[in-house]
C-alpha positions in Angstrom: -17.5 5.5 -15.4 -16.1 2.4 -16.9 -14.0 3.2 -16.0 9.4 -5.0 -24.7 11.4 -6.9 -22.7 14.5 -5.6 -20.9 16.9 -7.0 -18.3 15.5 -6.6 -14.8 17.3 -7.5 -11.5 15.4 -9.9 -9.3 14.0 -8.3 -6.1 16.3 -10.3 -3.9 19.3 -8.8 -5.7 17.9 -5.4 -5.4 17.4 -5.9 -1.7 21.0 -7.1 -1.3 22.3 -4.1 -3.1 20.3 -1.8 -0.9 21.6 -3.4 2.3 25.1 -3.2 1.1 24.7 0.5 0.3 23.2 1.2 3.7 26.1 -0.6 5.4 28.7 1.5 3.4 26.7 4.6 4.1 27.0 3.9 7.9 30.8 3.5 7.6 31.2 6.7 5.6 29.1 8.7 8.1 31.2 7.3 10.9 34.4 8.4 9.2 33.4 11.8 7.8 30.8 13.2 10.3 32.2 16.5 11.8 30.5 15.6 15.1 32.3 12.2 15.3 28.9 10.5 15.4 28.5 7.1 14.0 25.1 6.0 12.7 24.7 2.2 12.4 21.8 0.4 10.9 23.2 -3.0 10.6 22.8 -4.3 14.1 19.0 -3.8 14.6 18.0 -7.2 13.3 20.3 -8.8 15.9 19.0 -6.6 18.7 15.3 -7.2 17.9 14.1 -10.8 17.3 11.7 -11.5 14.5 11.4 -7.8 13.4 9.1 -8.4 10.5 6.9 -11.1 12.2 7.6 -13.8 9.6 7.6 -16.4 12.4 5.7 -16.6 15.8 8.8 -16.2 17.9 10.4 -13.4 19.9 7.3 -11.5 21.1 5.0 -12.0 24.0 1.3 -12.5 23.1 2.1 -12.4 19.4 -0.6 -13.1 16.8 0.3 -12.9 13.1 -1.6 -13.0 9.9 -0.8 -13.0 6.2 -3.1 -11.3 3.7 -1.7 -9.6 0.6 -4.7 -7.3 0.6 -3.0 -5.3 3.4 0.3 -5.0 1.5 2.8 -5.7 4.2 5.8 -3.4 4.3 8.3 -6.3 4.4 7.8 -10.0 3.8 4.3 -11.6 3.8 3.3 -11.6 7.5 2.5 -8.9 10.1 1.5 -8.8 13.8 -2.2 -8.2 14.5 -3.5 -6.3 17.6 -7.3 -6.8 17.8 -9.1 -4.4 20.1 -8.0 -1.7 22.5 -5.4 -2.7 25.0 -4.1 -5.6 23.0 -0.3 -5.4 22.9 2.9 -7.3 22.1 6.2 -6.9 23.9 9.8 -8.0 23.6 12.8 -7.6 25.9 15.4 -6.7 23.3 19.2 -7.0 23.5 19.5 -3.2 23.3 21.3 -1.9 26.3 21.7 1.6 27.5 25.4 2.5 27.5 27.3 5.7 27.8 27.3 7.9 24.7 24.7 5.9 22.9 21.2 6.7 21.6 18.6 4.4 20.0 15.9 5.3 17.4 13.2 2.6 17.1 10.6 2.6 14.2 7.6 0.4 13.6 5.2 0.5 10.7 1.5 0.2 11.3 -1.9 0.5 9.6 -5.6 -0.1 10.4 -7.0 -3.4 9.1 -10.3 -5.3 9.5 -10.9 -8.1 11.9 -10.6 -11.7 10.7 -14.3 -12.1 10.0 -14.5 -8.9 8.0 -11.4 -9.9 6.0 -12.9 -13.3 5.2 -16.1 -11.6 3.9 -14.0 -9.2 2.0 -12.2 -12.0 0.2 -15.4 -14.0 -0.7 -17.0 -13.5 -4.1 -20.1 -15.5 -3.2 -21.7 -12.8 -1.1 -22.0 -9.0 -0.7 -18.6 -7.4 -0.1 -18.7 -5.8 3.4 -18.8 -2.1 4.0 -16.2 -0.4 6.2 -16.0 0.4 9.9 -16.1 3.7 11.9 -13.8 2.2 14.6 -10.8 4.4 15.1 -7.3 2.8 15.2 -4.5 4.2 17.3 -1.1 2.6 18.1 1.3 3.4 20.9 5.0 2.5 20.8 6.8 2.5 24.1 10.4 1.9 25.3 11.0 1.1 28.9 13.3 -0.7 31.3 11.4 -2.6 33.9 8.4 -0.5 34.8 10.1 2.8 34.0 9.1 4.4 30.7 11.9 5.8 28.6 10.0 7.1 25.6 6.6 6.7 23.9 4.6 7.9 20.9 0.9 7.4 20.1 -0.4 7.9 16.6 -3.8 7.7 14.9 -3.5 5.5 11.8 -7.0 5.6 10.2 -7.4 7.3 6.8 -8.6 10.8 7.2 -11.7 12.4 5.7 -10.8 15.5 3.7 -12.7 18.5 5.1 -14.5 21.4 3.4 -15.8 21.3 -0.2 -15.0 17.6 -0.7 -17.6 16.8 2.0 -20.2 18.5 -0.2 -19.2 17.8 -3.8 -18.7 14.3 -5.2 -15.4 13.6 -6.9 -15.4 10.8 -9.5 -12.1 9.7 -10.9 -9.3 10.5 -8.5 -7.6 13.3 -6.6 -5.5 14.8 -9.4 -3.4 17.7 -8.2 -0.9 20.2 -9.4 0.7 23.1 -7.5 0.6 26.6 -9.0 0.2 30.2 -7.9 0.6 29.3 -4.2 -2.3 26.8 -4.3 -2.9 23.2 -4.6 -5.4 22.6 -7.5 -7.4 19.4 -7.6 -9.1 18.4 -10.9 -11.7 15.7 -11.4 -15.5 15.7 -11.5 -15.2 18.6 -9.1 -12.4 21.2 -8.8 -11.0 22.1 -5.4 -8.3 24.5 -4.3 -6.2 24.9 -1.1 -3.6 27.4 -0.1 -0.2 25.8 -0.1 0.7 26.7 3.5 -2.2 24.6 4.7 -1.9 20.8 5.4 -3.3 18.9 2.4 -4.9 16.2 4.6 -6.0 17.9 7.8 -7.0 21.4 6.6 -10.2 22.1 4.5 -10.3 22.6 0.8 -12.5 25.0 -1.1 -14.5 24.8 -4.3 -12.5 26.6 -7.0 -13.9 30.1 -8.0 -13.6 29.0 -11.7 -15.5 25.8 -11.1 -18.4 26.6 -13.6 -15.9 27.6 -16.3 -14.0 24.4 -15.7 -17.1 22.4 -16.0 -18.1 24.1 -19.3 -14.6 23.6 -20.8 -14.4 19.9 -20.1 -18.1 19.2 -20.1 -18.0 16.1 -18.0 -15.2 14.6 -20.1 -14.6 11.9 -17.5 -11.3 11.0 -16.0 -8.9 13.9 -16.2 -5.2 14.3 -15.6 -3.5 17.7 -15.0 0.2 18.1 -15.8 2.5 21.1 -15.9 5.0 20.7 -18.7 7.7 23.5 -18.5 5.6 26.7 -19.0 2.4 25.0 -20.2 -0.5 23.7 -18.1 -2.4 20.8 -19.8 -5.5 19.0 -18.6 -5.9 15.7 -20.4 -9.5 14.4 -20.7 -11.4 11.4 -21.9 -14.1 11.8 -24.6 -16.9 9.2 -24.9 -19.1 10.6 -27.7 -18.1 11.3 -31.2 -18.6 15.1 -31.6 -19.5 14.5 -35.3 -21.8 11.6 -34.6 -20.0 9.3 -37.1 -19.1 6.5 -34.7 -21.5 4.9 -32.1 -18.6 3.6 -30.0 -16.0 6.3 -29.6 -13.3 6.9 -27.0 -10.5 9.4 -27.3 -8.0 11.3 -25.3 -7.5 15.1 -25.8 -6.2 17.9 -23.7 -7.4 21.3 -22.7 -5.0 24.2 -22.1 -6.1 26.8 -19.4 -4.2 30.0 -19.0 -3.5 32.2 -16.0 -1.5 32.2 -12.8 -3.7 29.8 -10.8 -4.1 32.1 -7.8 -6.5 30.4 -7.5 -8.5 30.5 -10.8 -7.7 30.0 -14.5 -9.1 31.2 -17.8 -10.7 28.2 -19.5 -11.8 27.7 -23.1 -15.4 28.5 -23.7 -16.2 25.0 -24.9 -14.7 21.5 -25.0 -12.2 20.8 -27.8 -13.5 19.9 -31.3 -13.1 16.3 -32.5 -9.5 16.7 -33.8 -8.4 19.6 -31.6 -5.5 18.6 -29.3 -6.3 14.9 -30.1 -3.7 12.6 -28.6 -5.3 9.3 -29.7 -8.7 7.7 -30.3 -10.1 4.2 -29.9 -10.4 2.3 -33.2 -13.6 0.7 -32.1 -12.7 -3.0 -32.4 -9.6 -3.1 -30.2 -9.6 -4.6 -26.7 -8.0 -1.6 -25.1 -10.2 1.5 -24.6 -8.7 5.0 -25.0 -9.5 6.7 -21.8 -8.3 7.4 -18.2 -5.1 9.2 -19.2 -2.4 9.8 -16.6 0.4 12.1 -17.8 3.7 12.4 -15.9 6.4 14.9 -16.8 9.9 13.6 -15.9 11.8 16.7 -14.7 15.0 14.8 -14.7 15.0 13.6 -18.3 12.6 16.3 -19.6 10.3 13.6 -21.1 6.6 13.2 -21.0 4.8 9.9 -20.4 1.2 8.8 -20.5 -0.4 5.7 -18.8 -3.9 5.0 -20.1 -6.5 2.4 -21.1 -9.2 0.2 -19.9 -9.3 -3.7 -20.1 -5.5 -3.5 -20.2 -3.0 -0.7 -19.6 -0.6 0.9 -22.0 2.2 3.5 -21.6 3.0 5.9 -24.4 5.6 8.6 -24.8 4.3 12.1 -25.6 6.1 15.1 -27.1 6.7 17.7 -24.3 6.6 20.5 -26.9 3.1 19.6 -28.4 1.5 17.4 -25.7 0.7 14.9 -28.4 2.2 11.6 -29.5 6.0 11.7 -29.8 5.8 9.4 -32.8 3.0 9.5 -35.3 0.9 6.5 -36.0 0.4 5.2 -39.6 -3.2 4.4 -38.9 -5.7 4.7 -36.0 -5.1 1.2 -34.7 -3.4 1.5 -31.4 -1.8 -1.9 -30.5 -0.3 -2.5 -33.9 2.2 0.2 -33.0 4.1 -1.6 -30.2 7.0 0.8 -30.3 4.7 3.7 -29.6 2.3 2.0 -27.1 3.7 -0.5 -24.7 1.3 -3.0 -23.2 2.3 -2.9 -19.5 -0.6 -4.5 -17.4 -3.2 -7.2 -18.1 -6.1 -8.9 -16.5 -7.5 -12.4 -16.8 -10.5 -12.7 -19.0 -11.2 -16.5 -19.1 -10.8 -17.5 -15.4 -13.5 -17.9 -12.8 -14.1 -14.6 -11.0 -12.2 -14.4 -7.8 -12.3 -12.0 -4.8 -9.3 -9.9 -6.0 -11.4 -8.5 -8.8 -8.8 -9.1 -11.4 -11.2 -10.5 -13.9 -13.8 -7.8 -13.7 -11.9 -4.8 -15.1 -8.6 -2.8 -15.0 -8.4 1.0 -15.6 -7.5 4.2 -13.8 -3.7 3.8 -14.2 -0.9 6.0 -13.0 2.8 6.2 -13.7 5.4 7.8 -11.3 9.1 8.0 -11.1 11.0 7.6 -7.8 14.8 7.6 -8.1 15.8 4.9 -10.6 12.5 3.1 -10.7 9.3 3.7 -12.5 6.1 2.6 -10.7 2.9 1.7 -12.5 -0.4 1.7 -10.6 -3.9 0.6 -11.8 -7.4 0.3 -10.5 -8.4 -3.4 -10.6 -12.0 -4.8 -10.2 -15.4 -3.2 -10.0 -15.6 0.4 -8.9 -18.9 -0.5 -7.2 -17.8 -3.5 -5.1 -14.1 -4.6 -5.3 -11.9 -1.8 -6.6 -8.3 -2.0 -5.3 -5.1 -0.2 -6.4 -2.3 -2.5 -7.5 1.2 -1.8 -8.6 4.5 -2.9 -10.3 7.8 -1.4 -11.0 10.4 -1.2 -13.8 13.7 0.4 -14.7 12.1 1.7 -17.9 8.8 3.6 -18.2 7.8 1.4 -21.1 8.2 -1.7 -19.0 8.3 -4.5 -18.3 6.8 -3.9 -14.9 7.0 -6.6 -12.2 5.4 -7.1 -8.9 7.1 -7.8 -5.5 7.5 -11.4 -6.5 9.2 -10.5 -9.8 6.1 -11.6 -11.9 5.5 -9.3 -14.9 2.1 -7.5 -14.8 1.5 -8.9 -18.4 2.2 -12.5 -17.4 -0.4 -14.9 -16.0 0.8 -16.7 -13.0 -0.6 -20.2 -12.6 0.2 -20.4 -8.9 -1.6 -17.1 -8.1 -4.2 -17.7 -10.8 -3.9 -14.1 -12.0 -1.6 -11.7 -13.8 1.3 -10.2 -11.8 0.5 -7.3 -9.5 1.1 -6.3 -5.9 -1.5 -4.6 -3.7 -1.0 -0.9 -2.8 -4.4 0.2 -1.4 -7.8 -1.4 -0.8 -10.6 -0.9 1.7 -9.4 0.9 4.8 -11.6 2.0 7.7 -14.6 3.8 6.3 -12.9 4.4 2.9 -14.0 1.7 0.4 -13.1 0.8 -3.2 -10.2 3.3 -3.7 -9.2 4.0 -7.3 -7.7 6.4 -9.8 -4.5 7.3 -7.9 -2.5 10.4 -8.5 0.9 11.0 -7.0 2.8 14.2 -6.2 5.6 15.4 -3.9 6.0 18.3 -1.6 9.2 19.0 0.4 10.3 15.4 0.1 6.9 13.9 1.2 5.0 11.9 -1.4 1.2 12.1 -1.4 -1.5 10.1 -3.3 -4.8 11.5 -4.2 -7.6 9.0 -5.1 -11.4 8.5 -5.0 -13.3 6.2 -2.6 -16.9 5.5 -1.5 -18.5 5.1 1.9 -20.8 2.2 0.8 -20.8 -0.5 -2.0 -23.4 -1.7 -4.4 -25.4 -4.5 -2.7 -26.9 -7.7 -4.2 -30.4 -6.5 -3.2 -30.0 -3.6 -5.7 -28.9 -0.9 -3.3 -26.6 1.5 -5.3 -23.2 2.4 -4.2 -22.5 5.9 -2.7 -20.9 8.7 -4.7 -17.1 9.0 -5.1 -15.3 11.1 -2.5 -11.9 12.9 -2.6 -9.2 11.3 -0.6 -5.5 11.9 0.1 -2.9 9.9 2.0 0.8 10.1 2.7 3.0 7.7 0.9 6.3 6.4 2.2 9.1 4.4 0.4 10.5 1.4 2.1 12.5 -1.5 0.6 12.1 0.1 -2.8 8.3 0.1 -2.8 5.6 2.7 -1.9 3.4 2.1 1.1 0.5 3.8 3.0 1.6 2.1 6.2 2.5 4.8 8.8 6.0 4.8 10.4 6.0 5.5 14.2 9.3 6.3 15.9 10.7 6.9 19.3 14.2 7.8 20.5 16.0 7.4 23.8 19.4 8.6 24.9 21.5 7.0 27.6 22.3 10.5 28.9 18.7 10.9 29.9 18.8 7.8 32.2 22.3 7.4 33.7 20.8 5.2 36.5 19.7 2.6 34.0 23.0 2.0 32.1 23.7 -1.6 31.2 20.0 -2.7 31.3 18.0 -4.2 28.5 15.3 -2.1 26.8 11.7 -3.6 26.5 9.8 -2.7 23.4 6.0 -2.5 23.7 3.5 -2.0 20.9 -0.2 -1.5 21.9 -3.5 -0.9 20.1 -5.0 2.1 21.9 -7.9 2.6 19.5 -11.6 1.7 19.8 -12.7 -1.6 21.2 -13.5 -3.0 17.8 -10.4 -1.7 16.0 -7.7 -3.9 14.5 -4.1 -2.8 13.9 -1.4 -4.4 11.9 2.3 -3.9 12.8 5.3 -4.7 10.6 9.0 -4.0 9.9 10.4 -3.1 13.3 13.9 -1.5 13.1 16.4 0.1 15.4 19.2 2.5 14.6 21.8 3.3 17.2 23.9 6.5 17.3 27.2 6.5 19.1 28.6 9.8 20.3 32.4 9.7 20.5 33.7 12.2 22.9 
């Protein structure tokens, strides 16, 4: 499937505010903790040299790279561990002392080797397929040759088991939770009991799958949302039901009923032309009315929709009706700037570059986390170069800016593209991810998406079907990331014979021989127990 201006603090000021808050929090915890335990986060940068690998200093056998495709957690560089057994080490200034414990965290992800990355960023040849090499990382604390603590983690993206291995899943992993189940809606419809793990346990095909197919009749990219006591499934329509217009794109919604345990009652047929019609494409406008993503803001009780192809818009909907909050005087979309905010653009007159900006933009998502709104979109060709990019704003209607503070609607001459920051691209065997959908369970954020196992080739070989994917999302320095945090803790009480000695930090690739691991953003928190 083919798939206005407000004051915004600069990222540097936001970061400074965050660090100030963390420092104040540490003081407050020290004063008010009933256990007289003081948590300090301000000394770790002094204890660990070059914690975000922005230079080549501080670590033994350090190799660093800088590639925005891999979306570093902090800064622009990261450490690279190519091949099993490759590791970096540092003797820190952390000393075991009476009453003190240390908690060390590093962030890691699987990447491709340098040759693969170069091929990935070249538009003059076939984009490479993925790799089956598994990536593991081990974090160890020791003094001399004596281990204090260690933790080993697999960091590859995981294949979702069960029905997603049998049924293709075009246009995302769109999920709501209802009736004790997770419900996934897209080309296919999957369900999973809520007590199971969404990533590691199998999903089943929904018992109402055939009714679901009939109700939306391959309507394309769908987006489910629960608004108070209503369940709405927003869909894209590509054919004029009355045959009046050859080029027709519209967004409508379908309303199933039932408790979702695990099936629903679906309408017997797709909606008529004007039934539950949110908006339609006027035919001669640059934006295409499809790929809706609807987010209900529980905090403010407002309903928002990100949508569009060629560029992305955000529109407020009425939570009572599910339709536009403000009516349009005519079908033209972008002549109503107060109703539809243009929030992300792509270059259309530049030479095609590896990042895929100039090929297409679609499959947007909007999500609120604390005081920020985050906009995501699928950039590039879904067959060869899809990546998910992002920006953030204080206002759901924008403007959204990337990590460098560049608006997503502004062309940057230095970057030779519109503003955007990478969120997710090819990773392991999962290629061309797109159409993200975000949800939260018990404080953990997840992203559902679609991906492929092979790309379209220059010799005419077609790309593989879309597959259902899910990953955990973490929030660090005010931005979402798919990098995995790995942590270990050590207490001086466990090693009284080693008091006063410096701790050595070791980070090792323990995966397959051809694997490559990136490491970033090392931090240490110390807890002092006052007796």
